[in-house]
PyMOL Python script that loads the backbone (N, CA, C, O; Angstrom):
from pymol import cmd

cmd.read_pdbstr("""\
ATOM      1  N   UNK A   1     -59.700 -38.533  25.366  1.00  0.00           N
ATOM      2  CA  UNK A   1     -60.379 -37.350  25.835  1.00  0.00           C
ATOM      3  C   UNK A   1     -58.783 -36.181  24.935  1.00  0.00           C
ATOM      4  O   UNK A   1     -57.583 -36.195  25.207  1.00  0.00           O
ATOM      5  N   UNK A   2     -59.328 -35.592  24.192  1.00  0.00           N
ATOM      6  CA  UNK A   2     -58.735 -34.512  23.647  1.00  0.00           C
ATOM      7  C   UNK A   2     -58.008 -34.274  24.637  1.00  0.00           C
ATOM      8  O   UNK A   2     -58.138 -34.762  25.760  1.00  0.00           O
ATOM      9  N   UNK A   3     -56.820 -33.146  24.107  1.00  0.00           N
ATOM     10  CA  UNK A   3     -56.766 -31.329  24.889  1.00  0.00           C
ATOM     11  C   UNK A   3     -57.571 -30.081  24.806  1.00  0.00           C
ATOM     12  O   UNK A   3     -57.378 -29.055  25.459  1.00  0.00           O
ATOM     13  N   UNK A   4     -58.699 -30.343  23.729  1.00  0.00           N
ATOM     14  CA  UNK A   4     -59.619 -29.408  23.306  1.00  0.00           C
ATOM     15  C   UNK A   4     -60.753 -29.611  24.999  1.00  0.00           C
ATOM     16  O   UNK A   4     -60.968 -28.874  25.961  1.00  0.00           O
ATOM     17  N   UNK A   5     -61.338 -31.402  24.484  1.00  0.00           N
ATOM     18  CA  UNK A   5     -61.771 -31.252  24.990  1.00  0.00           C
ATOM     19  C   UNK A   5     -60.999 -31.367  26.793  1.00  0.00           C
ATOM     20  O   UNK A   5     -61.487 -30.695  27.702  1.00  0.00           O
ATOM     21  N   UNK A   6     -60.023 -32.124  26.987  1.00  0.00           N
ATOM     22  CA  UNK A   6     -59.683 -31.570  28.124  1.00  0.00           C
ATOM     23  C   UNK A   6     -59.867 -30.421  29.446  1.00  0.00           C
ATOM     24  O   UNK A   6     -60.022 -30.264  30.657  1.00  0.00           O
ATOM     25  N   UNK A   7     -59.692 -29.734  27.989  1.00  0.00           N
ATOM     26  CA  UNK A   7     -59.873 -28.147  28.561  1.00  0.00           C
ATOM     27  C   UNK A   7     -60.480 -27.444  29.158  1.00  0.00           C
ATOM     28  O   UNK A   7     -60.075 -26.320  29.453  1.00  0.00           O
ATOM     29  N   UNK A   8     -62.190 -28.143  29.673  1.00  0.00           N
ATOM     30  CA  UNK A   8     -63.207 -28.353  29.269  1.00  0.00           C
ATOM     31  C   UNK A   8     -64.145 -28.723  30.059  1.00  0.00           C
ATOM     32  O   UNK A   8     -65.227 -28.263  30.424  1.00  0.00           O
ATOM     33  N   UNK A   9     -63.347 -29.917  30.315  1.00  0.00           N
ATOM     34  CA  UNK A   9     -63.947 -30.897  30.819  1.00  0.00           C
ATOM     35  C   UNK A   9     -64.379 -30.935  32.844  1.00  0.00           C
ATOM     36  O   UNK A   9     -63.651 -30.914  33.836  1.00  0.00           O
ATOM     37  N   UNK A  10     -66.152 -31.010  32.628  1.00  0.00           N
ATOM     38  CA  UNK A  10     -66.399 -30.949  34.172  1.00  0.00           C
ATOM     39  C   UNK A  10     -66.184 -31.872  35.233  1.00  0.00           C
ATOM     40  O   UNK A  10     -65.029 -32.170  34.930  1.00  0.00           O
ATOM     41  N   UNK A  11     -66.487 -32.731  36.521  1.00  0.00           N
ATOM     42  CA  UNK A  11     -65.863 -33.732  37.185  1.00  0.00           C
ATOM     43  C   UNK A  11     -67.959 -34.220  36.753  1.00  0.00           C
ATOM     44  O   UNK A  11     -68.919 -33.465  36.601  1.00  0.00           O
ATOM     45  N   UNK A  12     -67.867 -35.693  36.701  1.00  0.00           N
ATOM     46  CA  UNK A  12     -69.061 -36.176  36.644  1.00  0.00           C
ATOM     47  C   UNK A  12     -69.404 -35.361  35.126  1.00  0.00           C
ATOM     48  O   UNK A  12     -68.760 -34.436  35.621  1.00  0.00           O
ATOM     49  N   UNK A  13     -69.747 -34.917  33.966  1.00  0.00           N
ATOM     50  CA  UNK A  13     -70.123 -34.426  33.203  1.00  0.00           C
ATOM     51  C   UNK A  13     -69.400 -35.240  31.777  1.00  0.00           C
ATOM     52  O   UNK A  13     -68.176 -35.373  31.778  1.00  0.00           O
ATOM     53  N   UNK A  14     -70.174 -35.740  30.644  1.00  0.00           N
ATOM     54  CA  UNK A  14     -69.337 -36.724  29.849  1.00  0.00           C
ATOM     55  C   UNK A  14     -69.402 -35.528  28.828  1.00  0.00           C
ATOM     56  O   UNK A  14     -70.527 -35.030  28.765  1.00  0.00           O
ATOM     57  N   UNK A  15     -68.202 -34.798  27.797  1.00  0.00           N
ATOM     58  CA  UNK A  15     -68.201 -34.685  27.107  1.00  0.00           C
ATOM     59  C   UNK A  15     -68.850 -35.326  25.341  1.00  0.00           C
ATOM     60  O   UNK A  15     -69.358 -34.600  24.486  1.00  0.00           O
ATOM     61  N   UNK A  16     -68.645 -36.658  25.238  1.00  0.00           N
ATOM     62  CA  UNK A  16     -69.074 -37.832  24.529  1.00  0.00           C
ATOM     63  C   UNK A  16     -69.636 -39.035  24.940  1.00  0.00           C
ATOM     64  O   UNK A  16     -69.055 -39.763  25.744  1.00  0.00           O
ATOM     65  N   UNK A  17     -71.225 -39.433  24.231  1.00  0.00           N
ATOM     66  CA  UNK A  17     -72.161 -39.346  25.250  1.00  0.00           C
ATOM     67  C   UNK A  17     -71.432 -41.102  25.310  1.00  0.00           C
ATOM     68  O   UNK A  17     -71.137 -41.504  26.436  1.00  0.00           O
ATOM     69  N   UNK A  18     -71.176 -42.064  24.096  1.00  0.00           N
ATOM     70  CA  UNK A  18     -70.060 -43.471  24.747  1.00  0.00           C
ATOM     71  C   UNK A  18     -68.877 -42.962  24.845  1.00  0.00           C
ATOM     72  O   UNK A  18     -68.118 -42.974  23.876  1.00  0.00           O
ATOM     73  N   UNK A  19     -68.454 -42.322  26.273  1.00  0.00           N
ATOM     74  CA  UNK A  19     -67.529 -42.278  27.071  1.00  0.00           C
ATOM     75  C   UNK A  19     -68.525 -43.432  27.740  1.00  0.00           C
ATOM     76  O   UNK A  19     -69.632 -43.938  27.558  1.00  0.00           O
ATOM     77  N   UNK A  20     -66.999 -43.532  28.938  1.00  0.00           N
ATOM     78  CA  UNK A  20     -67.569 -44.235  30.359  1.00  0.00           C
ATOM     79  C   UNK A  20     -67.200 -43.560  31.316  1.00  0.00           C
ATOM     80  O   UNK A  20     -66.221 -42.866  31.591  1.00  0.00           O
ATOM     81  N   UNK A  21     -68.579 -44.010  32.024  1.00  0.00           N
ATOM     82  CA  UNK A  21     -68.288 -42.564  33.402  1.00  0.00           C
ATOM     83  C   UNK A  21     -68.088 -43.166  34.282  1.00  0.00           C
ATOM     84  O   UNK A  21     -68.901 -44.086  34.191  1.00  0.00           O
ATOM     85  N   UNK A  22     -67.476 -43.318  35.225  1.00  0.00           N
ATOM     86  CA  UNK A  22     -66.181 -43.544  36.600  1.00  0.00           C
ATOM     87  C   UNK A  22     -67.978 -43.976  37.825  1.00  0.00           C
ATOM     88  O   UNK A  22     -68.419 -45.050  38.235  1.00  0.00           O
ATOM     89  N   UNK A  23     -68.352 -42.903  37.948  1.00  0.00           N
ATOM     90  CA  UNK A  23     -69.386 -42.696  38.734  1.00  0.00           C
ATOM     91  C   UNK A  23     -70.753 -42.178  38.038  1.00  0.00           C
ATOM     92  O   UNK A  23     -70.695 -41.530  36.994  1.00  0.00           O
ATOM     93  N   UNK A  24     -72.177 -42.539  38.756  1.00  0.00           N
ATOM     94  CA  UNK A  24     -73.180 -41.504  38.990  1.00  0.00           C
ATOM     95  C   UNK A  24     -73.428 -40.559  39.507  1.00  0.00           C
ATOM     96  O   UNK A  24     -74.070 -39.624  39.028  1.00  0.00           O
ATOM     97  N   UNK A  25     -72.680 -40.676  41.230  1.00  0.00           N
ATOM     98  CA  UNK A  25     -73.316 -39.276  41.611  1.00  0.00           C
ATOM     99  C   UNK A  25     -73.039 -37.958  41.763  1.00  0.00           C
ATOM    100  O   UNK A  25     -73.468 -37.260  42.682  1.00  0.00           O
ATOM    101  N   UNK A  26     -72.226 -37.550  40.754  1.00  0.00           N
ATOM    102  CA  UNK A  26     -72.100 -35.969  40.330  1.00  0.00           C
ATOM    103  C   UNK A  26     -72.700 -36.033  38.765  1.00  0.00           C
ATOM    104  O   UNK A  26     -72.436 -35.012  38.131  1.00  0.00           O
ATOM    105  N   UNK A  27     -73.264 -36.787  38.216  1.00  0.00           N
ATOM    106  CA  UNK A  27     -73.165 -37.311  37.195  1.00  0.00           C
ATOM    107  C   UNK A  27     -75.050 -35.776  36.581  1.00  0.00           C
ATOM    108  O   UNK A  27     -76.177 -35.709  37.073  1.00  0.00           O
ATOM    109  N   UNK A  28     -74.667 -35.288  35.898  1.00  0.00           N
ATOM    110  CA  UNK A  28     -75.854 -34.386  35.185  1.00  0.00           C
ATOM    111  C   UNK A  28     -76.428 -34.563  33.687  1.00  0.00           C
ATOM    112  O   UNK A  28     -76.108 -35.417  32.860  1.00  0.00           O
ATOM    113  N   UNK A  29     -77.117 -33.796  33.601  1.00  0.00           N
ATOM    114  CA  UNK A  29     -78.014 -34.008  32.315  1.00  0.00           C
ATOM    115  C   UNK A  29     -77.873 -32.891  31.857  1.00  0.00           C
ATOM    116  O   UNK A  29     -77.468 -32.650  30.720  1.00  0.00           O
ATOM    117  N   UNK A  30     -78.175 -32.122  32.653  1.00  0.00           N
ATOM    118  CA  UNK A  30     -77.816 -30.889  31.932  1.00  0.00           C
ATOM    119  C   UNK A  30     -77.622 -30.300  29.991  1.00  0.00           C
ATOM    120  O   UNK A  30     -76.467 -29.898  29.856  1.00  0.00           O
ATOM    121  N   UNK A  31     -78.203 -30.216  29.006  1.00  0.00           N
ATOM    122  CA  UNK A  31     -78.128 -29.985  27.891  1.00  0.00           C
ATOM    123  C   UNK A  31     -78.179 -28.448  27.588  1.00  0.00           C
ATOM    124  O   UNK A  31     -79.307 -28.048  27.301  1.00  0.00           O
ATOM    125  N   UNK A  32     -76.885 -27.226  27.597  1.00  0.00           N
ATOM    126  CA  UNK A  32     -77.105 -26.149  26.636  1.00  0.00           C
ATOM    127  C   UNK A  32     -77.439 -25.603  25.669  1.00  0.00           C
ATOM    128  O   UNK A  32     -76.695 -25.392  24.710  1.00  0.00           O
ATOM    129  N   UNK A  33     -79.353 -25.073  25.798  1.00  0.00           N
ATOM    130  CA  UNK A  33     -79.003 -25.620  23.998  1.00  0.00           C
ATOM    131  C   UNK A  33     -78.543 -24.632  22.985  1.00  0.00           C
ATOM    132  O   UNK A  33     -77.682 -23.855  23.397  1.00  0.00           O
ATOM    133  N   UNK A  34     -78.903 -24.499  21.828  1.00  0.00           N
ATOM    134  CA  UNK A  34     -77.786 -24.071  20.931  1.00  0.00           C
ATOM    135  C   UNK A  34     -77.753 -22.526  20.842  1.00  0.00           C
ATOM    136  O   UNK A  34     -76.743 -21.998  20.377  1.00  0.00           O
ATOM    137  N   UNK A  35     -79.145 -21.511  21.397  1.00  0.00           N
ATOM    138  CA  UNK A  35     -79.421 -20.093  21.440  1.00  0.00           C
ATOM    139  C   UNK A  35     -79.278 -20.156  22.720  1.00  0.00           C
ATOM    140  O   UNK A  35     -79.697 -20.891  23.614  1.00  0.00           O
ATOM    141  N   UNK A  36     -78.346 -18.896  22.614  1.00  0.00           N
ATOM    142  CA  UNK A  36     -78.976 -18.178  23.737  1.00  0.00           C
ATOM    143  C   UNK A  36     -80.218 -16.932  24.104  1.00  0.00           C
ATOM    144  O   UNK A  36     -79.871 -15.862  23.603  1.00  0.00           O
ATOM    145  N   UNK A  37     -81.549 -16.835  24.845  1.00  0.00           N
ATOM    146  CA  UNK A  37     -82.128 -15.543  25.084  1.00  0.00           C
ATOM    147  C   UNK A  37     -81.447 -14.642  24.396  1.00  0.00           C
ATOM    148  O   UNK A  37     -80.256 -14.334  24.425  1.00  0.00           O
ATOM    149  N   UNK A  38     -82.501 -14.186  23.662  1.00  0.00           N
ATOM    150  CA  UNK A  38     -82.319 -12.804  23.163  1.00  0.00           C
ATOM    151  C   UNK A  38     -83.016 -11.460  23.400  1.00  0.00           C
ATOM    152  O   UNK A  38     -83.082 -10.438  22.717  1.00  0.00           O
ATOM    153  N   UNK A  39     -83.634 -11.881  24.880  1.00  0.00           N
ATOM    154  CA  UNK A  39     -85.253 -11.191  25.000  1.00  0.00           C
ATOM    155  C   UNK A  39     -84.831  -9.882  26.008  1.00  0.00           C
ATOM    156  O   UNK A  39     -84.082  -9.861  26.985  1.00  0.00           O
ATOM    157  N   UNK A  40     -85.645  -8.772  25.346  1.00  0.00           N
ATOM    158  CA  UNK A  40     -85.188  -7.991  26.237  1.00  0.00           C
ATOM    159  C   UNK A  40     -86.620  -7.440  27.149  1.00  0.00           C
ATOM    160  O   UNK A  40     -87.812  -7.742  27.205  1.00  0.00           O
ATOM    161  N   UNK A  41     -85.626  -6.387  27.842  1.00  0.00           N
ATOM    162  CA  UNK A  41     -86.990  -6.951  29.959  1.00  0.00           C
ATOM    163  C   UNK A  41     -88.308  -5.890  28.926  1.00  0.00           C
ATOM    164  O   UNK A  41     -89.267  -5.750  29.685  1.00  0.00           O
ATOM    165  N   UNK A  42     -88.502  -5.430  28.045  1.00  0.00           N
ATOM    166  CA  UNK A  42     -89.791  -5.327  28.216  1.00  0.00           C
ATOM    167  C   UNK A  42     -90.672  -6.730  27.134  1.00  0.00           C
ATOM    168  O   UNK A  42     -91.886  -6.827  26.954  1.00  0.00           O
ATOM    169  N   UNK A  43     -89.805  -7.458  26.693  1.00  0.00           N
ATOM    170  CA  UNK A  43     -90.247  -8.624  25.762  1.00  0.00           C
ATOM    171  C   UNK A  43     -90.750  -9.353  27.481  1.00  0.00           C
ATOM    172  O   UNK A  43     -91.946  -9.386  27.769  1.00  0.00           O
ATOM    173  N   UNK A  44     -89.684  -9.884  28.472  1.00  0.00           N
ATOM    174  CA  UNK A  44     -90.235 -10.555  29.631  1.00  0.00           C
ATOM    175  C   UNK A  44     -90.742 -10.219  30.386  1.00  0.00           C
ATOM    176  O   UNK A  44     -90.723 -11.012  31.327  1.00  0.00           O
ATOM    177  N   UNK A  45     -91.558  -8.909  30.651  1.00  0.00           N
ATOM    178  CA  UNK A  45     -92.200  -8.394  31.171  1.00  0.00           C
ATOM    179  C   UNK A  45     -93.700  -8.130  31.229  1.00  0.00           C
ATOM    180  O   UNK A  45     -94.404  -7.819  32.190  1.00  0.00           O
ATOM    181  N   UNK A  46     -94.216  -8.477  29.062  1.00  0.00           N
ATOM    182  CA  UNK A  46     -95.325  -8.885  28.147  1.00  0.00           C
ATOM    183  C   UNK A  46     -95.424 -10.818  28.244  1.00  0.00           C
ATOM    184  O   UNK A  46     -96.441 -11.503  28.342  1.00  0.00           O
ATOM    185  N   UNK A  47     -94.254 -11.182  28.185  1.00  0.00           N
ATOM    186  CA  UNK A  47     -93.791 -12.813  27.900  1.00  0.00           C
ATOM    187  C   UNK A  47     -95.580 -12.922  28.332  1.00  0.00           C
ATOM    188  O   UNK A  47     -96.133 -12.139  29.105  1.00  0.00           O
ATOM    189  N   UNK A  48     -96.234 -14.030  27.652  1.00  0.00           N
ATOM    190  CA  UNK A  48     -96.678 -14.503  28.828  1.00  0.00           C
ATOM    191  C   UNK A  48     -96.978 -16.412  29.775  1.00  0.00           C
ATOM    192  O   UNK A  48     -96.619 -17.511  29.352  1.00  0.00           O
ATOM    193  N   UNK A  49     -97.337 -16.253  30.395  1.00  0.00           N
ATOM    194  CA  UNK A  49     -96.300 -17.299  31.131  1.00  0.00           C
ATOM    195  C   UNK A  49     -96.139 -18.734  30.993  1.00  0.00           C
ATOM    196  O   UNK A  49     -95.436 -19.377  31.772  1.00  0.00           O
ATOM    197  N   UNK A  50     -97.048 -19.481  29.600  1.00  0.00           N
ATOM    198  CA  UNK A  50     -96.313 -20.172  28.761  1.00  0.00           C
ATOM    199  C   UNK A  50     -95.540 -20.174  27.978  1.00  0.00           C
ATOM    200  O   UNK A  50     -95.365 -21.147  27.244  1.00  0.00           O
ATOM    201  N   UNK A  51     -94.945 -19.229  27.916  1.00  0.00           N
ATOM    202  CA  UNK A  51     -94.042 -18.863  26.726  1.00  0.00           C
ATOM    203  C   UNK A  51     -92.436 -18.966  28.286  1.00  0.00           C
ATOM    204  O   UNK A  51     -91.414 -19.633  28.450  1.00  0.00           O
ATOM    205  N   UNK A  52     -93.046 -18.051  28.902  1.00  0.00           N
ATOM    206  CA  UNK A  52     -91.166 -18.192  30.360  1.00  0.00           C
ATOM    207  C   UNK A  52     -91.250 -19.429  31.044  1.00  0.00           C
ATOM    208  O   UNK A  52     -90.433 -19.630  31.943  1.00  0.00           O
ATOM    209  N   UNK A  53     -92.536 -20.744  30.638  1.00  0.00           N
ATOM    210  CA  UNK A  53     -92.672 -22.218  30.401  1.00  0.00           C
ATOM    211  C   UNK A  53     -91.623 -22.389  30.139  1.00  0.00           C
ATOM    212  O   UNK A  53     -90.523 -22.615  30.644  1.00  0.00           O
ATOM    213  N   UNK A  54     -92.254 -22.207  28.953  1.00  0.00           N
ATOM    214  CA  UNK A  54     -90.555 -23.251  27.914  1.00  0.00           C
ATOM    215  C   UNK A  54     -89.676 -22.598  27.627  1.00  0.00           C
ATOM    216  O   UNK A  54     -89.500 -22.865  26.438  1.00  0.00           O
ATOM    217  N   UNK A  55     -88.948 -21.870  27.922  1.00  0.00           N
ATOM    218  CA  UNK A  55     -87.995 -21.530  28.611  1.00  0.00           C
ATOM    219  C   UNK A  55     -86.985 -21.530  29.549  1.00  0.00           C
ATOM    220  O   UNK A  55     -85.769 -21.634  29.387  1.00  0.00           O
ATOM    221  N   UNK A  56     -87.919 -21.345  30.970  1.00  0.00           N
ATOM    222  CA  UNK A  56     -86.886 -22.363  31.213  1.00  0.00           C
ATOM    223  C   UNK A  56     -86.506 -23.775  31.326  1.00  0.00           C
ATOM    224  O   UNK A  56     -85.541 -24.531  31.441  1.00  0.00           O
ATOM    225  N   UNK A  57     -88.114 -23.711  31.206  1.00  0.00           N
ATOM    226  CA  UNK A  57     -87.543 -25.404  30.565  1.00  0.00           C
ATOM    227  C   UNK A  57     -86.728 -25.917  29.838  1.00  0.00           C
ATOM    228  O   UNK A  57     -86.223 -27.017  30.064  1.00  0.00           O
ATOM    229  N   UNK A  58     -86.419 -25.037  28.631  1.00  0.00           N
ATOM    230  CA  UNK A  58     -85.542 -25.568  27.933  1.00  0.00           C
ATOM    231  C   UNK A  58     -83.899 -25.463  28.674  1.00  0.00           C
ATOM    232  O   UNK A  58     -82.874 -26.108  28.454  1.00  0.00           O
ATOM    233  N   UNK A  59     -84.209 -24.347  29.625  1.00  0.00           N
ATOM    234  CA  UNK A  59     -83.126 -24.664  29.957  1.00  0.00           C
ATOM    235  C   UNK A  59     -82.649 -24.960  31.357  1.00  0.00           C
ATOM    236  O   UNK A  59     -81.848 -24.439  32.134  1.00  0.00           O
ATOM    237  N   UNK A  60     -83.329 -25.837  31.371  1.00  0.00           N
ATOM    238  CA  UNK A  60     -83.347 -26.370  32.752  1.00  0.00           C
ATOM    239  C   UNK A  60     -83.457 -25.742  33.805  1.00  0.00           C
ATOM    240  O   UNK A  60     -82.385 -25.871  34.396  1.00  0.00           O
ATOM    241  N   UNK A  61     -84.378 -24.918  34.587  1.00  0.00           N
ATOM    242  CA  UNK A  61     -84.653 -23.810  35.330  1.00  0.00           C
ATOM    243  C   UNK A  61     -85.630 -24.717  35.264  1.00  0.00           C
ATOM    244  O   UNK A  61     -86.143 -25.521  34.486  1.00  0.00           O
ATOM    245  N   UNK A  62     -85.735 -24.154  36.752  1.00  0.00           N
ATOM    246  CA  UNK A  62     -87.261 -23.843  37.482  1.00  0.00           C
ATOM    247  C   UNK A  62     -88.684 -23.357  37.680  1.00  0.00           C
ATOM    248  O   UNK A  62     -88.846 -22.156  37.896  1.00  0.00           O
ATOM    249  N   UNK A  63     -89.677 -24.125  37.632  1.00  0.00           N
ATOM    250  CA  UNK A  63     -90.677 -23.508  37.057  1.00  0.00           C
ATOM    251  C   UNK A  63     -91.783 -23.137  38.663  1.00  0.00           C
ATOM    252  O   UNK A  63     -92.812 -23.778  38.878  1.00  0.00           O
ATOM    253  N   UNK A  64     -91.354 -22.184  39.462  1.00  0.00           N
ATOM    254  CA  UNK A  64     -91.801 -22.178  40.610  1.00  0.00           C
ATOM    255  C   UNK A  64     -91.993 -20.620  40.484  1.00  0.00           C
ATOM    256  O   UNK A  64     -91.272 -19.730  40.034  1.00  0.00           O
ATOM    257  N   UNK A  65     -93.305 -20.636  41.083  1.00  0.00           N
ATOM    258  CA  UNK A  65     -94.182 -19.488  41.538  1.00  0.00           C
ATOM    259  C   UNK A  65     -95.365 -18.960  40.759  1.00  0.00           C
ATOM    260  O   UNK A  65     -96.111 -19.639  40.053  1.00  0.00           O
ATOM    261  N   UNK A  66     -95.440 -17.603  40.988  1.00  0.00           N
ATOM    262  CA  UNK A  66     -96.214 -16.959  39.484  1.00  0.00           C
ATOM    263  C   UNK A  66     -95.789 -16.777  38.075  1.00  0.00           C
ATOM    264  O   UNK A  66     -94.714 -17.071  37.553  1.00  0.00           O
ATOM    265  N   UNK A  67     -96.854 -16.233  37.562  1.00  0.00           N
ATOM    266  CA  UNK A  67     -95.997 -15.951  36.471  1.00  0.00           C
ATOM    267  C   UNK A  67     -94.997 -14.821  36.559  1.00  0.00           C
ATOM    268  O   UNK A  67     -94.002 -14.663  35.852  1.00  0.00           O
ATOM    269  N   UNK A  68     -95.461 -14.010  37.617  1.00  0.00           N
ATOM    270  CA  UNK A  68     -94.643 -12.283  37.472  1.00  0.00           C
ATOM    271  C   UNK A  68     -92.781 -12.733  38.366  1.00  0.00           C
ATOM    272  O   UNK A  68     -91.615 -12.342  38.317  1.00  0.00           O
ATOM    273  N   UNK A  69     -93.689 -13.839  39.131  1.00  0.00           N
ATOM    274  CA  UNK A  69     -91.935 -14.507  39.841  1.00  0.00           C
ATOM    275  C   UNK A  69     -91.406 -15.014  39.152  1.00  0.00           C
ATOM    276  O   UNK A  69     -90.197 -14.906  39.357  1.00  0.00           O
ATOM    277  N   UNK A  70     -91.831 -16.015  37.726  1.00  0.00           N
ATOM    278  CA  UNK A  70     -90.562 -16.508  37.211  1.00  0.00           C
ATOM    279  C   UNK A  70     -90.736 -15.831  35.677  1.00  0.00           C
ATOM    280  O   UNK A  70     -90.602 -16.534  34.675  1.00  0.00           O
ATOM    281  N   UNK A  71     -90.959 -14.808  35.620  1.00  0.00           N
ATOM    282  CA  UNK A  71     -89.938 -13.350  34.395  1.00  0.00           C
ATOM    283  C   UNK A  71     -89.867 -12.971  35.602  1.00  0.00           C
ATOM    284  O   UNK A  71     -90.366 -13.864  36.288  1.00  0.00           O
ATOM    285  N   UNK A  72     -89.596 -12.321  36.091  1.00  0.00           N
ATOM    286  CA  UNK A  72     -88.713 -12.202  36.947  1.00  0.00           C
ATOM    287  C   UNK A  72     -86.384 -12.623  37.128  1.00  0.00           C
ATOM    288  O   UNK A  72     -85.295 -12.116  36.860  1.00  0.00           O
ATOM    289  N   UNK A  73     -87.197 -14.216  37.933  1.00  0.00           N
ATOM    290  CA  UNK A  73     -86.353 -15.261  37.689  1.00  0.00           C
ATOM    291  C   UNK A  73     -85.716 -15.609  36.409  1.00  0.00           C
ATOM    292  O   UNK A  73     -84.604 -16.126  36.305  1.00  0.00           O
ATOM    293  N   UNK A  74     -86.912 -15.121  34.940  1.00  0.00           N
ATOM    294  CA  UNK A  74     -85.724 -15.087  33.657  1.00  0.00           C
ATOM    295  C   UNK A  74     -85.047 -13.495  33.517  1.00  0.00           C
ATOM    296  O   UNK A  74     -83.878 -13.166  33.315  1.00  0.00           O
ATOM    297  N   UNK A  75     -85.776 -13.002  33.630  1.00  0.00           N
ATOM    298  CA  UNK A  75     -84.701 -11.576  33.456  1.00  0.00           C
ATOM    299  C   UNK A  75     -83.906 -11.340  34.330  1.00  0.00           C
ATOM    300  O   UNK A  75     -83.248 -10.310  34.177  1.00  0.00           O
ATOM    301  N   UNK A  76     -83.659 -12.146  35.523  1.00  0.00           N
ATOM    302  CA  UNK A  76     -82.006 -12.429  36.375  1.00  0.00           C
ATOM    303  C   UNK A  76     -81.327 -13.292  36.208  1.00  0.00           C
ATOM    304  O   UNK A  76     -80.272 -13.502  36.805  1.00  0.00           O
ATOM    305  N   UNK A  77     -81.994 -14.186  35.055  1.00  0.00           N
ATOM    306  CA  UNK A  77     -80.860 -14.984  34.762  1.00  0.00           C
ATOM    307  C   UNK A  77     -80.357 -14.600  33.570  1.00  0.00           C
ATOM    308  O   UNK A  77     -79.195 -14.197  33.516  1.00  0.00           O
ATOM    309  N   UNK A  78     -81.239 -14.674  32.314  1.00  0.00           N
ATOM    310  CA  UNK A  78     -81.191 -13.906  30.799  1.00  0.00           C
ATOM    311  C   UNK A  78     -80.672 -12.708  30.789  1.00  0.00           C
ATOM    312  O   UNK A  78     -79.582 -12.677  30.217  1.00  0.00           O
ATOM    313  N   UNK A  79     -81.134 -11.445  31.314  1.00  0.00           N
ATOM    314  CA  UNK A  79     -80.752 -10.295  31.034  1.00  0.00           C
ATOM    315  C   UNK A  79     -79.219 -10.250  31.613  1.00  0.00           C
ATOM    316  O   UNK A  79     -78.886 -10.712  32.705  1.00  0.00           O
ATOM    317  N   UNK A  80     -78.128  -9.441  30.435  1.00  0.00           N
ATOM    318  CA  UNK A  80     -76.953  -8.534  31.125  1.00  0.00           C
ATOM    319  C   UNK A  80     -77.891  -7.507  31.749  1.00  0.00           C
ATOM    320  O   UNK A  80     -79.095  -7.439  31.996  1.00  0.00           O
ATOM    321  N   UNK A  81     -76.387  -6.434  31.951  1.00  0.00           N
ATOM    322  CA  UNK A  81     -76.930  -5.590  33.327  1.00  0.00           C
ATOM    323  C   UNK A  81     -77.223  -4.685  32.242  1.00  0.00           C
ATOM    324  O   UNK A  81     -78.327  -4.153  32.125  1.00  0.00           O
ATOM    325  N   UNK A  82     -76.331  -4.509  31.502  1.00  0.00           N
ATOM    326  CA  UNK A  82     -77.178  -3.002  30.479  1.00  0.00           C
ATOM    327  C   UNK A  82     -78.580  -3.089  29.876  1.00  0.00           C
ATOM    328  O   UNK A  82     -79.135  -2.216  29.209  1.00  0.00           O
ATOM    329  N   UNK A  83     -79.301  -4.892  30.396  1.00  0.00           N
ATOM    330  CA  UNK A  83     -80.194  -4.853  29.107  1.00  0.00           C
ATOM    331  C   UNK A  83     -81.315  -4.461  30.021  1.00  0.00           C
ATOM    332  O   UNK A  83     -82.478  -4.279  29.659  1.00  0.00           O
ATOM    333  N   UNK A  84     -80.646  -4.298  31.786  1.00  0.00           N
ATOM    334  CA  UNK A  84     -81.984  -4.010  32.481  1.00  0.00           C
ATOM    335  C   UNK A  84     -82.183  -2.810  32.411  1.00  0.00           C
ATOM    336  O   UNK A  84     -83.183  -2.608  33.100  1.00  0.00           O
ATOM    337  N   UNK A  85     -81.710  -1.545  31.842  1.00  0.00           N
ATOM    338  CA  UNK A  85     -82.697  -0.151  32.225  1.00  0.00           C
ATOM    339  C   UNK A  85     -84.251  -0.144  31.175  1.00  0.00           C
ATOM    340  O   UNK A  85     -85.076   0.762  31.298  1.00  0.00           O
TER     341      UNK A  85
END
""", "prot")
cmd.dss("prot")
cmd.show_as("cartoon", "prot")
cmd.util.cbc("prot")
cmd.orient("prot")
């Protein structure tokens, strides 16, 4: 592992798919998408349920509750405090 990778290494996560993993108990399959969502609060408030589901699924987040609960969860996960207004 290079010095750059070592600085960001997390237990149980592999920075290279070809690296040997010591244990699987802390194994994580989360992969951050390349782009952070750039929606505003008003976008989430009117976003159709299928689109909210796709967004949450893309980031590995739970699809629990009705459409309003999912919208609220997405806003909490992706909006910064200054975008709440």
